[in-house]
MARBA-3410 file (N, C-alpha, C, O; in Angstrom, 1 decimal):
43
80.1,73.7,95.4,81.3,74.6,95.6,80.9,75.7,96.5,79.9,76.3,96.3 ~ 81.7,76.0,97.4,81.5,77.1,98.4,82.0,78.4,97.8,83.1,78.5,97.2 ~ 81.2,79.5,98.0,81.6,80.8,97.5,82.7,81.4,98.4,82.6,81.3,99.6 ~ 83.6,82.1,97.8,84.8,82.6,98.5,84.5,84.0,99.0,85.4,84.6,99.6 ~ 83.3,84.6,98.8,83.0,85.9,99.3,81.7,85.8,100.1,81.0,84.9,100.1
81.5,86.9,100.9,80.4,86.9,101.8,79.1,87.0,101.0,79.1,87.4,99.8 ~ 77.9,86.7,101.6,76.6,86.8,100.9,76.3,88.2,100.4,75.7,88.4,99.4 ~ 76.7,89.2,101.2,76.5,90.6,100.8,77.2,90.9,99.5,76.6,91.6,98.7 ~ 78.4,90.4,99.3,79.1,90.7,98.0,78.4,90.1,96.8,78.5,90.6,95.7 ~ 77.6,89.0,97.0,76.8,88.4,95.9,75.7,89.3,95.5,75.2,89.2,94.4
75.2,90.1,96.5,74.0,91.0,96.2,74.4,92.3,95.7,73.6,93.0,95.1 ~ 75.7,92.8,95.8,76.1,94.1,95.4,76.9,94.0,94.1,77.5,92.9,93.8 ~ 76.9,95.1,93.4,77.8,95.1,92.2,79.2,95.6,92.6,79.4,96.2,93.6 ~ 80.1,95.2,91.8,81.5,95.6,92.0,81.7,97.1,91.7,80.8,97.6,90.9 ~ 82.7,97.7,92.1,83.0,99.1,91.8,83.3,99.2,90.3,83.9,98.4,89.7
82.9,100.3,89.8,83.1,100.6,88.3,84.6,101.0,88.1,85.3,101.3,89.1 ~ 85.0,100.9,86.9,86.4,101.2,86.6,86.8,102.7,86.9,87.9,102.9,87.4 ~ 85.8,103.6,86.8,86.1,105.0,87.1,86.3,105.1,88.6,87.2,105.9,89.0 ~ 85.5,104.4,89.4,85.7,104.5,90.9,87.1,103.9,91.2,87.8,104.5,92.0 ~ 87.5,102.8,90.6,88.8,102.3,90.9,89.9,103.2,90.5,90.9,103.3,91.2
89.8,103.8,89.3,90.8,104.7,88.9,91.0,105.9,89.8,92.1,106.3,90.1 ~ 89.9,106.4,90.3,89.9,107.5,91.2,90.6,107.1,92.5,91.4,107.8,93.1 ~ 90.2,105.9,93.0,90.8,105.4,94.3,92.3,105.2,94.1,93.1,105.6,95.0 ~ 92.7,104.6,93.0,94.2,104.4,92.8,94.9,105.7,92.7,96.0,105.8,93.3 ~ 94.3,106.7,92.0,95.0,108.0,91.9,95.1,108.6,93.2,96.2,109.2,93.6
94.1,108.6,94.0,94.1,109.2,95.3,95.1,108.5,96.3,95.8,109.2,97.0 ~ 95.2,107.2,96.2,96.1,106.5,97.1,97.5,106.6,96.6,98.4,106.8,97.5 ~ 97.8,106.5,95.3,99.2,106.5,94.9,99.8,107.9,94.9,101.0,108.0,94.9 ~ 99.0,109.0,95.0,99.5,110.3,95.0,99.7,110.9,96.5,100.1,112.0,96.6 ~ 99.5,110.0,97.5,99.8,110.5,98.8,101.3,110.5,99.0,102.1,109.8,98.3
101.8,111.4,99.9,103.2,111.6,100.0,103.9,110.3,100.4,105.0,110.0,99.9 ~ 103.4,109.6,101.3,103.9,108.3,101.8,104.1,107.3,100.6,105.1,106.7,100.4 ~ 103.0,107.2,99.8,103.1,106.3,98.7,104.0,106.8,97.6,104.6,105.9,96.9 ~ 104.1,108.1,97.4,105.1,108.6,96.4,106.5,108.2,96.8,107.3,107.8,95.9 ~ 106.9,108.3,98.0,108.2,107.8,98.5,108.4,106.4,98.2,109.5,106.0,97.8
107.4,105.6,98.5,107.5,104.2,98.2,107.7,103.8,96.8,108.4,103.0,96.4 ~ 107.0,104.6,95.9,107.1,104.4,94.5,108.5,104.8,94.0,109.1,104.1,93.1 ~ 109.0,105.9,94.6,110.3,106.3,94.2,111.4,105.2,94.6,112.3,105.0,93.8 ~ 111.2,104.6,95.7,112.1,103.6,96.1,112.0,102.3,95.2,113.1,101.7,94.9 ~ 110.9,102.0,94.8,110.7,100.9,93.8,111.4,101.2,92.5,112.0,100.3,91.9
111.2,102.4,92.0,111.8,102.8,90.7,113.3,102.8,90.8,114.0,102.7,89.8 ~ 113.9,103.1,92.0,115.3,103.2,92.2,116.0,101.8,92.3,117.2,101.7,92.0 ~ 115.2,100.8,92.6,115.8,99.5,92.8,116.1,98.8,91.5,116.6,97.7,91.5
END
């Protein structure tokens, strides 16, 4: 079976949940993303 990720990904660990939470918070709180979330909630 062929691996679906690059060989480098096999050597590295995935990001921790704390890192992912920080990333999501930073991304979702940008002004552009806030507007997009507001539009989704209005639908």
